[in-house]
C-alpha positions in Angstrom: -2.8 92.8 35.0 -1.9 92.0 38.5 -3.2 88.4 37.9 -0.8 87.7 34.9 2.2 89.3 36.6 1.5 87.7 39.5 1.0 84.4 38.1 4.4 84.9 36.4 6.5 86.0 39.0 5.2 83.3 41.3 6.3 80.2 39.0 8.6 81.1 36.5 9.3 77.8 35.9 5.8 76.4 34.6 3.0 78.5 33.2 0.3 78.8 36.1 -3.3 78.5 34.1 -4.5 81.7 36.0 -2.0 83.5 33.7 -4.3 82.7 30.9 -7.4 83.1 32.4 -6.5 86.5 33.7 -5.1 87.4 30.5 -8.2 86.4 28.6 -10.6 87.9 31.2 -8.8 91.2 30.7 -9.1 91.1 27.2 -13.0 90.4 27.4 -13.9 93.0 30.1 -11.6 95.5 28.4 -13.2 95.6 25.3 -16.6 95.3 26.8 -16.1 98.6 29.1 -14.8 100.3 25.6 -18.0 99.4 24.3 -19.7 101.0 27.3 -17.8 104.1 26.8 -18.3 104.5 23.3 -22.3 104.8 24.0 -21.6 107.0 26.8 -19.6 109.2 24.0 -22.4 108.7 21.3 -25.3 110.0 23.9 -23.4 112.5 26.1 -20.3 114.2 24.2 -20.0 117.1 26.6 -19.7 114.9 29.6 -17.1 112.0 28.2 -14.0 113.0 26.2 -13.3 111.3 23.3 -11.7 107.8 23.1 -7.8 106.9 22.4 -8.2 104.3 19.7 -4.7 103.7 19.6 -4.3 103.0 23.2 -7.0 100.6 22.9 -5.4 98.8 20.0 -1.8 99.1 21.4 -2.9 97.4 25.0 -5.4 94.8 23.1 -2.2 93.7 20.8 0.0 93.4 24.3 -2.7 91.0 25.4 -3.7 89.2 22.4 0.8 88.2 22.2 0.5 87.7 25.8 -2.2 85.0 24.9 -0.6 83.1 22.0 2.7 83.1 24.0 0.6 81.4 26.9 -1.0 78.9 24.5 2.1 77.8 22.6 3.7 77.1 26.1 0.9 75.7 28.3 1.3 71.8 27.7 5.1 71.9 28.0 6.4 70.9 31.2 8.5 73.4 31.6 8.4 77.3 30.3 11.3 78.6 28.1 13.0 81.2 29.7 12.3 83.6 26.6 8.8 82.6 27.1 8.6 83.6 30.5 10.8 87.0 29.8 8.8 88.2 26.9 5.3 87.6 29.1 6.7 89.3 32.0 8.2 92.5 29.8 4.7 92.4 28.0 2.5 92.4 31.1 4.9 95.6 32.8 4.8 97.5 29.4 1.1 96.9 29.6 0.7 98.2 32.8 3.5 101.0 32.4 0.9 102.1 29.3 -2.1 101.8 31.6 -0.2 104.2 34.1 1.7 106.7 32.1 -0.3 107.3 28.7 
């Protein structure tokens, strides 16, 4: 998520393609890690705690929202302020969920 937030803060006027790449990479990596964790919980239930599916759902949906907003605005010459603010707010909320929840 640092790549997403850093890319947005570095160039608020135009959408950096690294933001979309970082978002997609975070989504794919997160889903892969959840799949690995499911197999670990099934194999060793006494060593690993259960997976919080609600947290995974919320974080995945936030990333999908960032990707949708980004792909809608990727070809525009100037990133609308509302889209930039929405993407920054979503990425900060995703980071806050990871730290606090």
